[in-house]
C-alpha positions as CSV (number, residue, x, y, z in Angstrom):
1,M,106.4,44.7,220.8
2,K,106.6,48.3,221.8
3,N,108.0,49.0,218.3
4,K,105.0,47.6,216.4
5,P,103.5,51.0,215.6
6,L,106.8,52.1,214.2
7,L,107.1,49.0,212.2
8,Y,103.7,49.3,210.7
9,C,104.4,52.9,209.7
10,T,107.6,51.8,208.0
11,V,105.9,49.1,206.0
12,L,103.2,51.5,204.8
13,F,105.7,54.0,203.8
14,V,107.6,51.4,201.7
15,I,104.4,50.3,200.0
16,L,103.5,53.8,199.1
17,V,106.9,54.6,197.6
18,C,106.8,51.5,195.5
19,S,103.3,52.2,194.2
20,L,104.3,55.8,193.2
21,S,107.5,54.6,191.5
22,T,105.6,52.2,189.2
23,T,103.3,55.1,187.8
24,S,104.6,57.1,184.9
25,P,104.6,61.0,185.4
26,A,103.3,61.5,181.9
27,Q,100.4,59.0,182.5
28,S,99.5,60.7,185.8
29,L,99.3,64.1,184.2
30,T,97.6,63.2,181.0
31,A,93.8,63.9,180.9
32,T,91.4,62.3,178.6
33,D,90.6,64.6,175.6
34,T,86.8,64.8,175.3
35,T,86.6,67.6,172.6
36,M,84.3,66.9,169.7
37,I,85.0,68.7,166.4
38,F,82.1,69.3,164.1
39,T,82.7,69.3,160.4
40,P,79.8,70.6,158.3
41,S,78.8,68.5,155.3
42,D,78.5,71.7,153.3
43,P,81.7,73.8,153.3
44,N,79.7,76.9,152.6
45,L,77.4,76.4,155.6
46,I,79.7,78.5,157.9
47,H,81.3,81.6,156.5
48,T,82.4,85.0,157.8
49,Q,80.7,88.3,156.9
50,N,81.8,91.8,157.7
51,Y,79.3,94.1,159.4
52,K,78.6,97.3,157.4
53,P,76.8,100.0,159.4
54,S,74.2,102.2,157.7
55,V,75.7,105.6,157.0
56,R,72.9,107.2,155.0
57,A,69.4,108.2,156.0
58,W,66.4,110.0,154.5
59,G,62.9,110.8,155.7
60,L,60.3,113.3,156.6
61,D,60.1,116.1,159.2
62,L,56.9,117.3,160.9
63,L,57.4,120.9,162.1
64,M,55.4,122.6,164.8
65,S,55.6,126.3,165.9
66,N,53.5,129.2,167.0
67,N,52.7,129.8,163.3
68,G,51.2,126.3,162.8
69,F,52.5,123.2,161.2
70,G,55.1,122.5,158.5
71,L,56.4,119.6,156.5
72,G,59.9,118.9,155.3
73,T,62.3,116.2,154.1
74,F,66.0,115.5,154.9
75,Y,69.0,113.5,153.7
76,R,71.8,112.6,156.2
77,Y,75.3,111.2,155.5
78,E,77.3,109.9,158.4
79,M,80.9,111.1,157.9
80,S,82.2,109.6,161.1
81,D,80.9,108.1,164.4
82,D,80.2,111.6,165.7
83,I,79.8,113.9,162.7
84,S,77.0,113.8,160.1
85,L,76.3,116.1,157.1
86,M,72.6,116.9,156.4
87,M,70.5,118.6,153.9
88,N,67.0,119.8,154.9
89,F,64.1,121.2,152.9
90,A,60.8,122.4,154.5
91,V,57.7,124.4,153.9
92,S,55.9,126.1,156.8
93,D,53.3,128.8,157.4
94,V,54.2,132.3,158.6
95,K,51.9,134.6,160.5
96,D,52.1,138.0,162.0
97,E,52.0,138.3,165.8
98,T,49.0,140.7,165.6
99,E,46.8,138.3,163.7
100,F,43.4,137.6,165.3
101,E,41.0,135.2,163.7
102,R,37.3,136.0,163.7
103,Y,34.1,134.3,162.3
104,D,31.3,135.8,160.3
105,F,27.6,135.2,160.7
106,Y,27.9,132.0,158.5
107,G,30.8,130.5,160.5
108,N,33.5,131.5,158.0
109,S,36.8,132.4,159.5
110,F,38.8,135.5,158.5
111,V,41.6,137.7,159.9
112,P,40.7,141.4,159.8
113,G,43.4,143.6,158.2
114,K,45.4,140.7,156.8
115,K,46.8,141.3,153.3
116,N,49.1,138.4,152.4
117,R,49.7,134.8,153.2
118,L,53.3,133.7,153.6
119,L,55.1,130.4,153.2
120,M,58.6,130.0,154.4
121,I,60.7,127.6,152.4
122,P,64.3,127.1,153.8
123,L,66.9,124.9,152.1
124,T,69.8,124.3,154.5
125,V,73.0,122.4,154.7
126,S,73.9,121.5,158.2
127,V,76.4,119.7,160.4
128,Q,75.3,117.4,163.2
129,Y,77.5,116.4,166.1
130,R,76.7,113.5,168.3
131,L,77.0,113.9,172.1
132,F,78.2,111.4,174.7
133,R,78.7,108.6,172.3
134,D,80.8,106.5,174.8
135,D,78.7,107.4,177.8
136,I,75.1,106.7,176.7
137,V,73.5,103.5,175.2
138,D,72.9,103.6,171.4
139,N,69.1,103.6,171.6
140,F,69.3,107.3,172.8
141,R,71.6,109.4,170.7
142,P,71.6,113.2,171.6
143,Y,73.2,115.7,169.2
144,V,73.6,119.4,168.4
145,N,73.4,120.9,164.9
146,A,73.6,124.1,163.0
147,G,72.8,124.9,159.4
148,L,72.9,127.7,156.8
149,G,71.3,128.2,153.3
150,P,68.9,130.1,151.1
151,T,65.5,130.9,152.6
152,M,62.6,131.6,150.3
153,V,59.3,133.2,151.4
154,Y,56.4,132.9,149.0
155,V,54.0,135.8,149.3
156,F,50.4,135.5,147.9
157,P,47.2,137.5,148.6
158,Y,45.0,136.7,151.5
159,A,42.0,139.0,150.8
160,H,40.7,141.9,148.7
161,P,38.4,143.7,151.1
162,T,35.5,145.7,149.7
163,D,33.7,148.6,151.4
164,Y,29.9,148.9,150.8
165,Y,28.0,152.2,151.3
166,G,24.3,153.1,151.3
167,T,22.4,155.3,148.8
168,D,23.0,158.3,151.0
169,G,26.8,157.6,151.0
170,S,26.9,156.3,154.6
171,Y,29.2,153.3,155.3
172,L,27.4,150.0,155.7
173,Y,30.0,147.2,156.1
174,T,33.2,145.8,154.7
175,D,33.4,142.5,152.9
176,P,36.7,140.9,153.9
177,G,36.9,139.3,150.4
178,K,38.9,136.4,151.7
179,I,40.6,134.5,148.8
180,D,40.8,130.8,148.8
181,F,44.2,129.4,149.7
182,F,44.8,127.5,146.4
183,T,43.4,130.4,144.3
184,G,45.8,132.9,145.9
185,L,48.8,130.7,145.2
186,K,48.4,131.6,141.5
187,Y,49.1,135.3,142.2
188,G,52.1,135.0,144.5
189,K,55.7,135.9,144.2
190,M,58.9,134.6,145.8
191,R,61.3,136.6,148.0
192,Y,64.8,135.4,148.8
193,T,67.3,135.8,151.7
194,L,69.9,133.9,153.6
195,G,68.9,132.0,156.7
196,G,70.1,129.5,159.2
197,F,69.3,127.6,162.4
198,I,70.8,126.1,165.5
199,G,69.3,123.3,167.4
200,A,69.6,120.2,169.5
201,G,67.8,116.9,169.6
202,A,68.0,113.1,169.9
203,Y,67.4,109.9,167.9
204,F,65.6,107.0,169.5
205,G,66.0,103.3,168.9
206,M,68.8,101.2,167.5
207,E,70.7,102.3,164.4
208,K,69.0,99.7,162.2
209,G,66.2,100.2,159.7
210,A,63.9,103.0,161.0
211,L,65.1,106.4,162.2
212,T,63.0,108.3,164.8
213,G,63.9,111.5,166.5
214,L,62.8,114.7,168.2
215,S,64.6,118.1,168.0
216,V,64.2,121.8,168.8
217,K,65.5,124.4,166.3
218,Y,65.6,128.1,166.1
219,Y,65.4,129.4,162.6
220,Y,66.5,132.9,161.6
221,A,65.8,134.7,158.3
222,Q,66.1,138.5,157.9
223,F,64.4,140.7,155.2
224,P,65.8,144.2,155.6
225,D,62.9,145.8,153.7
226,G,60.3,143.7,155.4
227,I,57.3,141.9,153.9
228,E,53.7,143.2,154.3
229,V,51.5,140.7,156.1
230,M,48.9,143.0,157.6
231,Y,47.9,146.2,155.9
232,G,50.6,148.7,156.8
233,G,52.5,146.1,158.9
234,F,55.9,144.9,157.6
235,V,57.7,141.9,159.1
236,K,61.5,141.8,158.8
237,N,62.5,138.9,161.0
238,F,61.1,135.5,160.0
239,G,61.6,132.1,161.7
240,G,61.3,131.3,165.3
241,L,61.3,128.2,167.5
242,F,60.3,124.9,165.9
243,I,59.8,121.5,167.4
244,T,60.5,118.8,164.8
245,L,59.5,115.2,164.7
246,T,61.7,113.1,162.4
247,F,60.6,109.8,160.7
248,G,63.1,108.2,158.4
249,S,64.9,105.2,157.1
250,L,68.6,104.1,157.3
251,F,70.3,102.5,154.4
């Protein structure tokens, strides 16, 4: 009876071998397929569509500088993921650094010694290069750009001052004779030169629908003979630093 444990083990082993031999390997490895395949009743319900990113954009630019405000428009064409070609047109006010605005007894403003008003009108073709495309998320797209093109300056009169004297010939006062802005436009003339700019900025938001951005540009336009803004004062270098807010649409 000492061999009973050994006998029990032998019997269990034989039973186990017999049970395994009666089971097919294919049956033991085959799993039940529970996949459900959906077939739409309308064959056109599901279809593939290729994504076409927007490569064109246009909109408005709001310019701010030491001279005041300006307004412009732009058109952009995306040549590749990093390079875009742009055309910009803008109109902005130009002032002399020595201008100082005063007010008369009736509250009317005028600039003593100012002869002409100036409007700078640049038309530039520029190249824009996107920075860090693979390193920064698409809702912030920094870039650098540079442009060149004709720059026009419209010169029109600001005032026709008149001196008044007493009956004894003594000087009394000078009427600044300020001319209304829109009235002066009729008597202006255009001056032309070549100008350009360099700048940097960024667009915000996803590249879908609306386009919003902020940039800083330095414009340069040189008139060798100068343009008279103040009486006896000629300005040769036009332009300066501009902060530009961009609002546009992608299509």
